[in-house]
Every structure is written in structure tokens, then in C-alpha cells.
N, C-alpha and C positions, 0 to 999 in steps of 0.2 A: 139144383137137384131136388128134387121130390122127397118127403123123407122114407118112403116105400124102398124109393130105386138107391136112395144111400145104405141103408139098412138091406136093402142085398147084396150091394157092393162091398161094406162090410161083410158077410157072410160071407162072403167067394176067395175076399183079399185075407181073410182066418183062416182056412179050409185052404186054396195057396200055400201061405206060411208056417203050416205044420205037414204038409204032404208034398209039395214040387223039389225042383232041384233047386240048388243054392241060389241061381240065376230068379229062379222062378220064384222062391221068397221074397228077395231084394224087391223086386219089381212089386209084388204085393204090401209089404211092409211100406214100401216108399210112399205108394197110394194110401195108406192108411195112416203115415205122417204124415202127408200132405193135409188129406180131409179133417184131421184132428188139429191140426197147427193151430187157426182161429177160429173155429168154431165150435162154440161152449154146446151146443145143439149135438153135435157129431162125436163128439168128447163121449158124450152121456148114452148116447145112441152104441158106441163101440164099447162101453165099460157095461152095458147092459147084454151084450151078447153071450150066451153062454161059454163059456171056458174062454172067454178071449183073453183073460189077463193072467191066468194060470197058464195059458200059449205063449206069451210075450214074456214071460217070468223066467218059461222053460229055453225060450229061443236065446236068452242071454246067455246060455249054456253053450249057443255055436261055436262050430270051430269056427266060422268066416267071420271075420272083425267087422267086416259091413253089417252080417245079419242082427249083429249083437247089438249095435252103435243106433240102429233103428230101431229092434226092437226098445231098447232105453227111451231114446228120443221118444217113442209111442207114451209110453208110462210117465216121462215127465210130461207129456202134450196132458194126459189126462188129469194131472194133481194138478192143474193150472184152474182145473173145475174145483171151488170152495167144496162142493159137496161130496166129490169123491179123495177129498185128501185122507180120510178118519179111515175109509174100508180099503185103501191103497196099503196101509202101513199097518200091513200083518207081520208077524212074526218071520213067516218064510220069505217075504220081498225083503223084512229089513236084512235077515241073516246073510241072504242073495248080495244086499249090493254090500255089505262087509266084507265080502269074499273079491269081490270087483273091485272096490277102495283097496284092497288087502294086494291085491295084484300088478304085479311089476312088467306084464310083459304088453299091459292094452292102457295107455295116457288117455285115450279118445274113450273108450268106455268107463274110466278112474272119473275123470272130467264131466260127463253125463249122469254117474253112480251119486257123484259127487250134491250133482245139481238136484237131482231127485230125493232128496236126502232133504237139502234144503227148503224145497217147495213143500213137502212133508210136513218135515219140521216146522211152518211156519204155522200149523194148527197146532197152539200150546198143548193141549190134549194128547199130540204124538211125541211130544218132547220126550217123556220117561218114558215110552215103549223103548226109543231109540237108545238111551241108558242102561236102561234095563239088559237090554240083546249087545252091548258092549262097542255100539259106535262112533261113540265119544276115541274108545283109547282105540279102536281103528284108522280114525281119524289122526289122531298125534301121532301113530305109529308110520299113516303113510306119509305127513305131512316129514317129519324125521329123517326118510328116505333120503337118499342118494339122489339131488337133481331132480323131483318129480317134480314132470309136466304139468299134474292137474292141482300145484297149490294151492294157485288164487280159488281155484273152484272146491279143495278142501276145506281152505280155512273161512272161505265164508258158509259154510257149513254147520263146523265146530264153533265160530263165532252167533250164528243162530239156536245151536244145541245149548251154548252155555246163558241162556237167559232161562234159564230152569237149573234152581240151587241147585236139585240134587247133580247136576251134570257138571254145573260149575266146578262141587266137590269129587264129580269124577276126573273131572279134566285136571285139576290140581294135582290129584292124587298118583295120575298117570305119568307127570312128569313135564304136564302142558308148560308152566313158567319159566324154568331153563329154554325148552323147544322154542317158544317165540323169544322168548330174550335172544338165541343165539341168531333165530332167525333174522329176525333186526336188526343184529348188528353183522351180517353176512349179504343181507340181499342187497342188488343194488335198483330194486323196483322200489317206487316209488308207492302203489299199490298195498302189495304184501306188505310193507313198514307198516301202512295206513290200517289194513284189519287187522296185522299184529297187535299192534297197541290200541285197539277199538277191542281185541277180545282180551286183553289184559287188564282195562277199564272194567271190563263186564266181572271177570273171575274177581278185580279188588273190592267189588259190592260187598264181598261176601269174607266172613272172616278168615277162611284157609285159604283164597287167594291173595289176600290182605298181608296176611303174617308169612304167606311164601314170600312175595316183595319186600318187605322188610327184612327179611333173614339171607333174599339176594346179597354177595357182598358186589357190592360198587354199583348198588343200584340207582346213584342218585348222579353219576357220572353218568350211567347208560342212559337214562331221560334227561339230561343237559347233552349228548350228544345229537339226541334229538333234535329237542329246542335251536338246536347251531344249524340244523339244516334246512334244506329249503320248502318241504311241503308242508303247507299249514294245518291240512289236518292228521299230519302224526303231531305236529305242532300242540296243537287244540290235544289231541290224546295223552302226549305226555305229559302236557300242565297237568291236565285233569288228574291224573296217576298219583303227581308228584303233590297236589291238593289231599288225596286222600293218605301219602304217606306221612305230612308231617303233619295232618292230625294228628295220627296215630303213634308215631313213633318219632320221640325228641332224637334218637341216633340219627335220623334222617336230615333231620335240620342243624344239628351239629357236622353230619356231613357235609352238607351242601353248604355251613359256613369255612369249612377248610378251603373248600376249593376255589380258589382268585377268581375263574373268571364267572362261578353262576349268576352274581351280582348284575355284572355286564351284559350276561346271556338275557336274564331276568328285563335288565331296564330295554334292551334292546326290541324285547316280546312288547313290552306292555305299550312301545310307541308305535311300532311296524306290525303289528299282529292284526289278526280278525277281534273283533269286539269279545269275541267270547276266549279268545285267547288273552284278551289284555287283562280281561274283568281275569284268569286264572295269574296271571302274571302279579297282577297287582295283590293279588291274598296272597304269593307263597312269596313277594316282600314284607308283608306286613306282619309271616311269622316269622322270617329271619331279623328282621327287625328286631321280632319281641324275643326272639333266640340270642341274639347278639347283647339285647340288654341282660338278660337270664345271666347269661354267659358271664359280661362286666360285672355284676353282684356278687357273685360268685367270687369272683378275680379280688373285688375288694375285700371281702370278707376273710378270704385265706390271709390277706396285705394284714388286715389289721387284727 
């Protein structure tokens, strides 16, 4: 299809999507979703069409779940073009996405909105915008809700946003640490556990997140339970968090020394883990030996 023909098709579909019946809207949006799915040029042509993006944003408020989902799909397709990420992430769009994420009645729209947030946040300059607009808090509230069908997508978006320090602070102050640890303990899905641990690891890079973990009751036990699991990605994440905890908190090291299983779990990981997990396990074992030696020395002093 020539560029001129594509422009005509886009213009006709935009018109039908705004003025036709729900059936006509769906057909028009399906066409636009199809032609923008794999073609960067078609995405650019659609973004350049007068009033196109505001029109799709309005259509996300449609009474038709299909129209809402198709509109979000088109916006997501547009966001795949690097040069469109910044103009798409205006406050009106972000506030609308927050509203969709918090809506309990539309899990498919929540998944698509979270995917769009994640895509737009891949441009570092957009991360702060989402923080200012309250997206971090919206994601945490939505993930904390009962049986969210969009949990994986929401967690992926949160993981992208907390790579920015300011958003990390917002996440910690909004209760992300207990929420993620609770999800880690309750979930049967290894993918959710792995993403939760990845986010905790990102939060632990900064003092706010690390201190929140250190203050968490039985945090070492929680991480040990992960090390005893089957998913190697989760084990790597838990070991990385333990390294940070042991580096900054003698209390966490002492907690590990009081756990009879901990040394056995580390020994097993140091033999049967991935290269990264074995490296972390070796470090943790050395820290425990140092802590044990320190404790023995204190005991001898007391006896003397």
C-alpha cells in the first residue's frame, strides 16, 4: 500500500471511529491496530494525523470494552516508535492510564494500560512524569487489590518506573516493600515472584528501600524460603538482596546465623546454582563466617 493510500485509510478510519456505531468503530479500530502493529512508518503516519491521539484517548472511555481495548492497543503500538514515546506521555494521557489501571471492572484494559505505561517509561525522561502524576501509587494500589488479573503487567510497569530514584522513594513510602513481600509469600506463579524480587532489588539500591527491608520482620527467613525454591531467577534475586542486607546490617547477619538451615541452603546454592547465584552464595557464606568469628570473639571476651 502506498503512503498516500495509507494516509487516506487512516483518515477514513479515524472518522469512522469517532462518528459511527460501535460496530463501525470496532472495524475502523481493528484496521488501525492491524496496520500499526508491525509498521513504524504507519505508526508515524497515524500519529501525524490531525487529532488522532486525542481521539483514541477519548475512545478509551467508551462503553464498549472492545472499543476501549482496541484504542489502548493502537496507543501501545504507537508507543513502540522511540520518537513517539515523549509526545504520547503527556499528563492527560498519564492521568487517563492511572484511572484505567485503578478500574476493577476491566482487567483487559488494565493490562493494556499497564503495558502502555511500561513502554512509555522506557524513555528515561518520561519516568519522572509518571511519578509526578501518581502512577507509582496507582500501580501499588492496583497490585494490592484482590486477585488482580493484570498483576504481571502491573508489576512490569512498576519495575520500569522504580529504576528512577524519585519513583523508588515514592514506591517505598506507598508501601511497596510489604506489598511485594506479601505477594512473594502468597503467589504460586514463579514469574510474579521473580518480578517482585527484581523490584525489591531495585528498591534496595537506595537507602529508603534498603532500610525498609532491614526493618522488615524475618526478612532473612523470607529470602531463605526463596532460596529453597525451584526458580533460579528468583534465587538470584533473593541472593542479591541478601548481599545488600548483609553489607549494611549486622542484625541481618546475626539473624542468618540463628537459622540452622541457612548454611545448608547456601551450600546447596553454591554447588547447584547458576554462576551468578554461586558467586552471591560464596559472598554470603564468607560474611556469615566473619559474623560467626566476631560472635565467638565476643563470647570469649565475656567469659574472660
